[in-house]
C-alpha positions in Angstrom: -93.6 141.5 92.7 -90.3 141.4 90.7 -88.2 144.1 89.7 -86.7 144.2 86.7 -83.2 146.3 88.4 -82.2 147.4 84.7 -85.7 149.3 83.7 -84.0 152.1 83.3 -80.7 151.5 81.8 -82.7 149.7 79.1 -84.9 152.7 77.7 -81.6 154.6 78.0 -79.9 152.3 75.9 -83.2 152.5 73.5 -83.0 156.3 73.6 -78.8 156.2 72.2 -79.0 154.1 69.0 -75.9 156.0 67.9 -73.6 153.2 70.7 -74.3 150.4 68.0 -72.6 152.5 66.0 -69.7 153.4 67.6 -66.1 151.8 66.4 -65.5 148.3 68.0 -68.7 148.1 69.6 -70.0 144.4 69.3 -73.6 145.1 70.8 -74.7 146.8 73.8 -76.5 145.2 77.1 -77.5 146.3 81.2 -75.3 144.7 83.7 -73.7 145.0 86.8 -70.7 147.5 87.4 -67.4 145.7 87.8 -66.7 147.5 90.8 -70.0 147.5 92.9 -72.0 145.2 91.5 -75.3 146.1 92.7 -75.4 149.1 90.6 -76.7 149.1 86.9 -74.6 150.2 84.2 -74.8 150.2 80.2 -72.2 148.0 79.1 -70.8 148.1 75.5 -69.6 144.8 74.0 -66.0 145.2 72.4 -65.3 143.1 69.7 -61.2 143.5 69.3 -59.0 145.2 70.5 -60.6 149.0 70.9 -59.5 151.6 73.1 -61.7 152.5 76.2 -61.4 155.8 75.7 -63.2 156.0 72.8 -66.2 155.5 74.6 -68.8 157.7 77.2 -68.3 157.6 80.9 -71.9 158.0 81.0 -75.2 158.5 79.5 -78.4 160.3 81.3 -76.5 159.9 84.5 -76.0 155.9 83.5 -72.0 154.7 83.8 -71.4 153.1 81.1 -68.2 150.3 80.9 -66.7 148.3 78.4 -66.0 144.1 78.6 -64.5 142.4 75.8 -67.6 140.0 73.6 -67.3 136.3 75.1 -67.1 133.6 72.2 -70.9 132.6 73.6 -71.3 136.4 72.3 -69.2 136.1 69.2 -70.9 132.9 67.9 -74.1 133.5 68.7 -74.2 137.2 69.7 -75.1 139.7 72.2 -78.3 139.0 74.2 -81.3 141.2 73.1 -82.9 143.6 74.6 -86.0 142.0 74.6 -84.1 139.4 76.8 -83.4 141.6 79.5 -87.2 143.4 79.5 -88.8 139.6 79.7 -89.8 139.0 77.2 -89.6 136.0 74.9 -89.1 136.4 71.1 -87.9 133.1 69.9 -90.8 130.7 68.6 -90.4 126.7 68.9 -87.4 125.2 66.5 -88.7 123.6 63.5 -87.7 120.1 65.0 -89.4 116.7 63.5 -89.9 114.6 66.7 -92.6 112.4 67.3 -93.0 110.9 70.6 -93.4 107.3 70.3 -96.6 105.4 70.3 -96.9 104.7 74.0 -98.3 101.5 73.2 -94.8 100.5 71.9 -93.3 102.4 74.8 -93.9 105.0 77.3 -92.5 107.2 80.3 -93.7 105.7 83.2 -92.7 105.2 87.3 -91.7 102.1 88.3 -90.6 100.6 91.8 -86.7 99.6 91.3 -85.0 98.1 94.1 -80.9 98.2 93.2 -79.6 100.9 92.7 -76.0 102.1 92.5 -75.5 105.9 93.0 -71.6 107.0 92.3 -70.1 110.3 91.5 -67.3 111.6 89.0 -64.5 112.1 89.0 -64.0 109.7 92.3 -65.8 106.6 90.7 -66.9 107.2 87.5 -64.8 104.6 85.4 -64.3 102.4 88.1 -68.0 101.2 88.1 -68.5 101.7 84.4 -65.6 99.7 83.1 -67.3 96.2 84.9 -70.7 97.3 84.0 -69.7 97.4 80.2 -67.2 94.2 80.3 -70.4 92.4 81.9 -72.2 92.4 78.9 -72.9 88.9 77.7 -75.2 89.6 74.7 -76.1 93.1 73.7 -75.0 96.8 74.8 -77.4 99.7 73.5 -75.9 102.7 74.1 -76.9 106.8 73.2 -74.1 109.1 73.9 -73.0 112.6 73.0 -69.3 111.8 73.1 -67.2 108.9 72.5 -63.8 109.7 72.1 -61.7 108.7 75.7 -59.3 106.2 74.3 -59.4 104.3 77.3 -63.5 103.6 76.9 -62.7 103.1 73.6 -60.2 100.4 74.1 -62.7 98.9 76.2 -65.8 98.8 74.0 -63.5 97.5 71.5 -61.7 94.7 73.6 -65.9 93.8 73.9 -66.3 93.8 70.6 -62.8 91.2 69.3 -64.3 88.5 71.8 -67.5 88.1 69.4 -69.9 87.2 72.2 -72.1 90.6 72.2 -73.7 93.1 69.6 -73.5 96.7 70.3 -75.7 99.3 68.9 -75.1 102.7 69.1 -76.6 105.9 68.4 -74.0 108.5 68.6 -73.6 112.4 68.2 -70.7 112.3 66.1 -68.3 115.5 65.7 -64.9 116.2 65.1 -63.6 114.1 67.8 -65.8 111.2 66.8 -65.5 111.2 62.9 -64.0 107.6 63.3 -66.0 105.9 65.6 -68.3 103.8 63.2 -65.1 102.8 61.4 -63.6 101.9 64.7 -66.3 100.1 66.0 -67.1 97.9 62.4 -63.5 96.3 63.0 -64.2 95.0 66.8 -67.8 94.1 65.9 -68.0 93.7 62.5 -71.7 92.6 61.3 -72.6 92.6 65.9 -72.6 96.5 65.0 -75.7 98.5 64.4 -74.1 102.4 64.4 -76.8 105.3 63.9 -75.8 108.9 63.9 -77.7 111.1 65.4 -80.0 113.8 63.7 -79.4 116.9 65.3 -78.9 119.4 62.1 -80.3 120.0 58.8 -83.9 121.1 57.9 -85.3 117.9 58.6 -83.8 117.2 62.0 -85.3 115.4 64.9 -83.6 117.3 67.9 -82.4 121.3 67.9 -79.0 120.8 68.0 -77.8 117.7 70.4 -77.7 114.2 70.8 -77.5 114.8 74.5 -78.1 111.7 76.5 -75.8 109.1 78.0 -77.2 105.5 78.7 -75.6 102.2 78.0 -78.1 99.6 78.3 -76.4 96.1 78.9 -78.6 92.4 78.0 -81.9 94.0 78.6 -81.4 93.7 82.4 -79.5 96.8 83.9 -78.6 100.0 82.2 -76.0 103.1 83.7 -77.3 106.5 83.0 -75.0 109.7 83.9 -74.4 113.6 83.4 -71.1 112.6 81.8 -70.1 111.3 78.5 -67.8 109.0 77.1 -64.9 111.8 77.2 -61.7 111.9 79.4 -62.9 114.7 81.2 -66.2 113.2 82.1 -64.8 109.6 83.2 -61.2 110.1 83.9 -58.8 107.6 84.6 -58.1 107.6 88.3 -54.6 105.9 89.1 -53.9 104.9 92.6 -52.3 107.5 94.9 -54.6 110.2 93.0 -57.2 110.2 95.6 -56.5 113.4 97.0 -56.3 115.5 94.2 -59.2 114.6 92.2 -60.5 118.0 91.0 -57.5 118.4 88.3 -58.6 115.2 86.7 -62.3 115.1 85.9 -65.8 116.6 85.9 -68.1 116.6 88.8 -71.0 114.2 87.8 -73.9 112.3 89.0 -74.2 108.7 87.5 -76.6 105.4 88.4 -76.4 102.0 87.6 -79.9 100.4 87.9 -80.4 96.7 87.9 -84.3 96.5 86.7 -85.4 94.6 83.8 -88.8 96.8 83.2 -86.7 100.2 83.6 -83.9 99.0 81.0 -86.4 97.3 78.7 -88.0 100.9 78.5 -84.9 102.7 77.9 -83.7 100.0 75.4 -87.2 100.7 73.4 -86.5 104.4 73.4 -83.2 104.1 72.3 -83.7 101.8 69.3 -86.6 104.2 68.6 -84.5 107.1 68.3 -82.3 104.9 66.1 -84.7 104.1 63.8 -86.2 107.7 63.3 -82.6 108.7 62.7 -81.9 106.3 59.8 -84.9 107.6 57.8 -83.5 111.3 58.1 -80.6 112.7 56.0 -78.5 114.2 58.1 -75.1 116.5 56.8 -72.0 114.7 58.1 -71.2 117.1 61.0 -72.5 120.3 62.1 -69.6 123.2 61.7 -67.0 122.8 64.2 -66.7 125.2 67.2 -63.2 127.1 67.4 -61.1 126.1 70.2 -60.3 128.7 73.4 -57.6 130.0 75.2 -57.7 129.9 79.1 -55.6 131.3 81.7 -53.1 128.3 83.0 -53.7 128.6 86.7 -57.5 128.2 86.4 -57.0 124.5 85.4 -54.8 124.0 88.6 -55.4 122.2 91.1 -58.3 123.7 93.8 -56.7 124.6 97.1 -58.9 122.0 99.5 -57.9 118.7 99.5 -60.6 116.1 99.6 -60.2 114.0 102.8 -61.2 110.5 100.5 -63.2 109.9 97.6 -66.8 109.3 97.6 -67.3 105.7 97.3 -70.4 104.2 95.8 -73.4 102.9 97.7 -75.7 100.6 96.2 -79.6 100.8 97.3 -81.1 96.8 97.3 -83.8 95.2 98.8 -86.3 98.4 99.8 -88.2 99.7 96.7 -87.8 103.3 95.4 -90.1 105.1 93.5 -88.3 106.0 90.2 -89.6 108.9 87.5 -88.0 108.6 83.9 -88.1 111.9 82.4 -87.0 112.9 78.7 -86.6 115.6 76.6 -88.5 116.5 74.6 -91.0 114.7 75.9 -91.8 115.3 79.8 -89.1 116.8 81.4 -89.7 120.6 81.4 -93.5 120.1 82.7 -92.1 117.2 85.6 -89.4 119.6 86.6 -91.7 122.7 87.0 -94.2 120.4 89.2 -91.3 119.5 91.4 -89.8 123.1 91.8 -93.0 124.7 92.4 -93.9 121.6 95.2 -91.0 121.9 96.9 -91.5 122.9 100.8 -88.2 123.3 102.6 -85.3 123.6 100.0 -84.1 123.4 96.4 -80.4 122.4 95.8 -79.3 122.6 91.9 -75.4 121.9 90.5 -75.4 122.3 86.5 -72.5 123.4 84.1 -74.5 126.4 83.2 -77.9 127.9 83.6 -79.4 130.3 80.8 -81.6 132.8 80.4 -85.0 131.2 79.1 -86.2 132.1 75.5 -89.0 130.3 75.8 -92.4 130.3 78.0 -91.9 127.1 79.5 -88.6 126.8 80.9 -89.3 130.8 81.8 -92.0 129.0 84.2 -89.3 127.3 85.6 -86.9 129.7 86.0 -90.0 132.2 87.6 -90.5 129.0 89.9 -87.5 128.9 91.0 -87.4 133.1 91.9 -90.4 133.1 93.9 -89.3 130.0 96.1 -86.2 132.3 96.9 -88.5 135.1 97.6 -90.7 132.5 100.0 -87.3 131.9 102.3 -86.8 128.4 101.1 -82.9 127.3 101.3 -82.0 127.5 97.7 -78.5 126.6 96.4 -77.6 126.8 92.8 -74.1 125.8 91.2 -72.7 126.4 88.4 -69.7 125.9 86.6 -66.7 128.5 85.4 -68.1 128.4 82.3 -71.4 130.0 83.0 -71.6 133.1 81.0 -71.6 136.4 82.9 -74.7 138.2 80.8 -76.8 135.3 81.9 -75.8 135.5 85.5 -76.6 139.0 85.6 -80.0 138.4 83.9 -81.1 136.2 86.5 -79.9 138.2 89.3 -81.2 141.8 87.7 -84.0 140.6 86.5 -85.1 137.3 88.2 -84.2 139.0 91.5 -81.6 135.3 92.3 -80.1 136.3 95.3 -76.2 136.1 95.2 -75.9 133.7 98.4 -78.0 131.6 97.1 -75.9 131.8 93.5 -72.4 130.1 93.8 -69.6 129.2 91.1 -67.5 125.8 91.5 -64.1 126.7 90.5 -63.1 122.7 89.7 -64.7 121.2 87.2 -68.5 120.9 86.7 -70.3 119.3 84.3 -73.1 117.9 86.8 -76.8 118.6 86.0 -78.3 117.6 89.1 -81.6 118.5 91.3 -82.3 118.0 94.9 -85.7 118.5 96.3 -86.5 118.8 100.4 -84.2 116.3 101.5 -86.3 113.3 99.7 -86.4 113.8 96.0 -82.8 113.6 94.0 -83.0 113.8 90.0 -79.7 112.6 88.3 -79.4 113.0 84.2 -78.3 114.7 81.5 -80.5 117.8 80.6 -79.1 121.2 80.5 -80.6 124.1 82.1 -81.4 125.9 78.9 -84.4 126.0 76.4 -83.0 123.4 74.2 -82.0 121.0 77.2 -85.0 121.1 78.6 -87.4 120.8 75.7 -85.9 120.5 72.2 -82.8 117.9 72.7 -82.8 114.3 73.4 -82.0 114.2 76.9 -82.7 112.0 79.9 -83.2 112.2 83.6 -84.2 110.1 86.5 -86.3 111.6 89.4 -86.0 109.3 92.8 -88.4 109.6 95.4 -85.9 108.6 97.8 -84.5 109.8 101.5 -81.3 107.8 101.5 -80.5 108.6 97.9 -81.5 112.0 98.5 -78.9 112.0 101.5 -76.2 110.5 99.2 -75.9 113.5 97.0 -76.6 115.9 99.2 -73.6 115.1 100.8 -71.4 115.4 97.8 -73.4 118.7 96.5 -72.3 120.0 100.3 -69.1 119.0 100.1 -68.7 121.1 96.6 -71.0 123.9 98.5 -68.7 124.6 101.2 -65.3 123.9 99.7 -65.5 124.8 96.0 -67.8 127.6 95.4 -67.7 131.5 96.3 -71.0 133.8 95.4 -71.3 134.0 91.9 -69.4 137.9 90.4 -67.6 139.4 87.5 -65.0 139.1 89.9 -64.9 135.2 89.6 -66.0 135.2 86.4 -63.2 134.2 83.3 -64.0 135.0 79.5 -61.9 133.0 77.2 -60.4 133.8 74.0 -61.0 132.2 70.5 -57.8 130.2 69.3 -56.3 131.0 66.6 -56.2 128.1 64.3 -52.1 126.6 63.8 -51.2 129.6 66.2 -49.0 129.0 68.9 -50.5 129.3 72.6 -49.2 132.1 74.6 -47.3 131.7 77.5 -49.5 131.5 80.8 -52.8 130.3 78.8 -53.7 126.9 77.7 -55.5 125.3 74.9 -59.6 123.9 75.6 -62.1 122.4 73.2 -65.3 124.6 73.3 -67.2 121.4 74.6 -64.6 121.1 77.6 -65.2 125.0 78.5 -69.1 125.8 77.4 -70.1 122.1 78.1 -72.8 120.3 76.0 
């Protein structure tokens, strides 16, 4: 039976409502001590530069500590006590997604015989560029971000030749405001461009059209955890093979040459475009602020990679592949995979959020159970993992720190490996929205060979680039003031670059 390490602290917080009224206190929550990370404490989350001496050192025998509010907390609020108690207060969001008629397009397992596995930053753009340039008739693209100049130049170059039609659905934000106009100049009447529906009362998806898929000529497709952004698809100049980590994110990608599976994805993208056109969508979502982080955090990792991880193409032997999508079937199928694991489960995600819905809660609980049963569980998250969510998973779900690591280099992956036999590659974040309410897609490969390929990359990262998750390793960025100079020793990064998408 699980133990909630914060149960007594929660009761003390409830009995001292005056804490919320203290000057400068933005919220109150349980947590672990910054000195002894096995000791539960009461944490006062502060807004602004409040002096620590204004607050009690302890209450009812429990230590009190102060922490600055993170940009996530300032924007979305401190996690409510109900989350720490294991309750799930949130109702399903009012999205208007309706799955397509299976007679039109269905998610079905297929056997595939030509799969090119590769990872970023090692070999992302070197595979994607020739894939795009190989189009002869059509490119059908679903994308969250599209603002890397070298990718825009490549896509525009394809349009300038006049032979290829482009159909694209994109989540348009401040980085992509000119995307449609830019593409119209190149593709003219061979462009069909639709803005994804992720905001407003009639939205189809909750807050993100987050999938990353490009289908070429209805015969092959590229699928990834990474966007068409400078961090997800960096250009790696010759001579930089050993200093990859400062150049771009860890991402997992695939290119699959298989007409039935390519056609399935193409039909789904066209279906999403059709649905989005029927909904009036606001111009774009409110802009998230830029952030400031310490400059030395973004310097090159100490370890040098002996060589890039080269792409590997698996051909000939049929591989069973199961497509997953959210909101359709991702959460249900991932839960089945976790529950069926017998030996080991490896996860690498940009972040893992606390569950706010019953379905995602079952996934988190299933993983907790596998840890308790003694399976080899290894979980990697990025530097943008929020400390409160980590503490909740450790303190209320009994996630073991030895199994829960944070990666120092850029990490944007959303990958799963199970029992050395199954690999999951795709764009689904581990949050309630990412598993259930946003448009995302992943592929399950039932293949020891493909699992071994990604396992080698995972273990390199685990052994060389990670440490046990800890407050001491956690960096809390600050919100950058608009038009203000960047302070010495700090660098400005976008919200999406730090917190992922």
